[in-house]
C-alpha positions as CSV (number, residue, x, y, z in Angstrom):
1,M,-5.1,40.8,-53.1
2,Q,-2.3,40.7,-50.5
3,D,-0.6,43.7,-49.1
4,A,2.8,44.1,-50.8
5,T,4.4,45.3,-47.6
6,T,3.2,42.3,-45.6
7,D,4.6,40.0,-48.3
8,D,8.0,41.5,-48.2
9,V,8.5,40.9,-44.4
10,P,11.2,38.2,-44.0
11,L,10.3,35.2,-41.9
12,T,12.4,33.3,-39.4
13,T,13.1,29.6,-40.0
14,D,10.2,28.5,-37.7
15,Q,7.8,31.0,-39.3
16,A,9.0,29.8,-42.8
17,A,8.4,26.2,-41.9
18,D,4.8,27.0,-40.7
19,F,4.3,29.1,-43.8
20,L,5.3,26.2,-46.1
21,T,3.1,23.8,-44.1
22,K,0.1,26.1,-44.5
23,L,0.8,26.2,-48.3
24,G,0.4,22.4,-48.3
25,C,4.1,21.6,-48.4
26,P,4.8,20.2,-44.9
27,T,8.2,21.2,-43.8
28,A,10.0,21.2,-40.4
29,A,12.3,24.0,-39.3
30,A,15.1,21.3,-39.0
31,T,14.5,20.4,-42.6
32,L,15.1,24.0,-43.7
33,E,18.3,24.1,-41.6
34,T,19.5,21.0,-43.2
35,Q,18.7,22.3,-46.7
36,R,20.7,25.4,-46.1
37,T,23.8,23.3,-45.8
38,R,23.0,20.5,-48.3
39,G,21.0,22.4,-50.8
40,G,17.5,21.8,-52.2
41,G,15.7,24.3,-50.0
42,P,14.2,27.8,-50.7
43,P,16.5,30.8,-51.1
44,Y,17.2,32.7,-47.9
45,I,18.7,35.9,-46.6
46,K,21.5,36.0,-44.1
47,S,22.4,39.0,-42.0
48,G,25.1,38.2,-39.6
49,R,23.9,35.0,-37.9
50,H,20.2,35.7,-38.6
51,V,18.5,33.7,-41.4
52,R,15.3,34.9,-43.0
53,Y,13.1,33.8,-45.8
54,R,11.0,35.9,-48.1
55,P,7.4,34.7,-48.4
56,S,7.4,35.1,-52.2
57,R,10.4,32.8,-52.5
58,L,8.8,30.3,-50.2
59,R,5.7,30.3,-52.4
60,A,7.8,29.7,-55.5
61,H,9.7,26.9,-53.7
62,A,6.4,25.2,-52.7
63,D,5.2,25.4,-56.3
64,R,8.3,23.7,-57.5
65,K,8.0,20.9,-55.0
66,M,4.3,20.2,-55.6
67,C,2.5,19.0,-58.8
68,E,-1.1,18.5,-59.6
69,V,-2.2,15.0,-60.4
70,E,-5.5,13.4,-61.2
71,N,-4.6,9.8,-60.5
72,T,-1.7,7.6,-59.1
73,A,-0.5,6.7,-62.7
74,Q,0.5,10.4,-63.1
75,V,2.4,10.2,-59.8
76,Q,4.2,7.1,-60.9
77,A,5.1,8.7,-64.2
78,A,6.6,11.6,-62.4
79,L,8.9,9.2,-60.5
80,V,10.5,7.7,-63.6
81,L,14.3,7.7,-63.7
82,P,16.0,10.1,-66.1
83,T,16.7,9.0,-69.6
84,I,20.2,8.5,-71.0
85,S,19.9,11.7,-73.0
86,Q,19.0,13.6,-69.9
87,I,22.0,12.2,-68.1
88,E,24.2,13.1,-71.1
89,E,22.9,16.6,-71.0
90,A,23.8,16.8,-67.3
91,T,27.5,16.1,-67.9
92,D,30.3,18.6,-67.6
93,A,32.7,19.7,-70.3
94,D,34.9,16.6,-69.8
95,K,31.9,14.3,-70.4
96,T,32.1,13.0,-66.8
97,P,28.7,12.3,-65.4
98,M,28.1,14.6,-62.4
99,A,27.0,11.6,-60.3
100,S,30.4,9.9,-60.6
101,I,32.7,12.8,-59.7
102,H,34.9,11.9,-56.7
103,V,35.7,14.5,-54.0
104,V,39.0,14.0,-52.2
105,A,39.3,15.3,-48.6
106,P,42.8,16.8,-48.6
107,A,43.2,16.5,-44.8
108,R,42.9,12.8,-44.6
109,G,43.2,11.8,-48.3
110,L,39.9,9.9,-48.1
111,T,37.8,9.6,-51.3
112,R,34.0,10.1,-51.1
113,R,31.5,9.6,-53.9
114,T,29.0,12.4,-54.4
């Protein structure tokens, strides 16, 4: 059993990357930095300009990113595109698919697909 006080000690970005790699989810510190701005990474704590990660949240993140498989057919099944009903469920109140929403940059008036 792990010591609760040790598990609560927040880790730096480099330490978090090493921690995730040891859990079997190879991650570079640069990847964590990118995920902080783009999303998709583990939750983090920010105090001033210092960023820290809780080990318990890193474990949960690694568990979400990995899945157990017995053969390659299971891996291929996991990579199947979403069904139409799943896409419909992911629409907003206006029935606009989230993948087709346009973001307009007000400074230049440029349109960008997200």
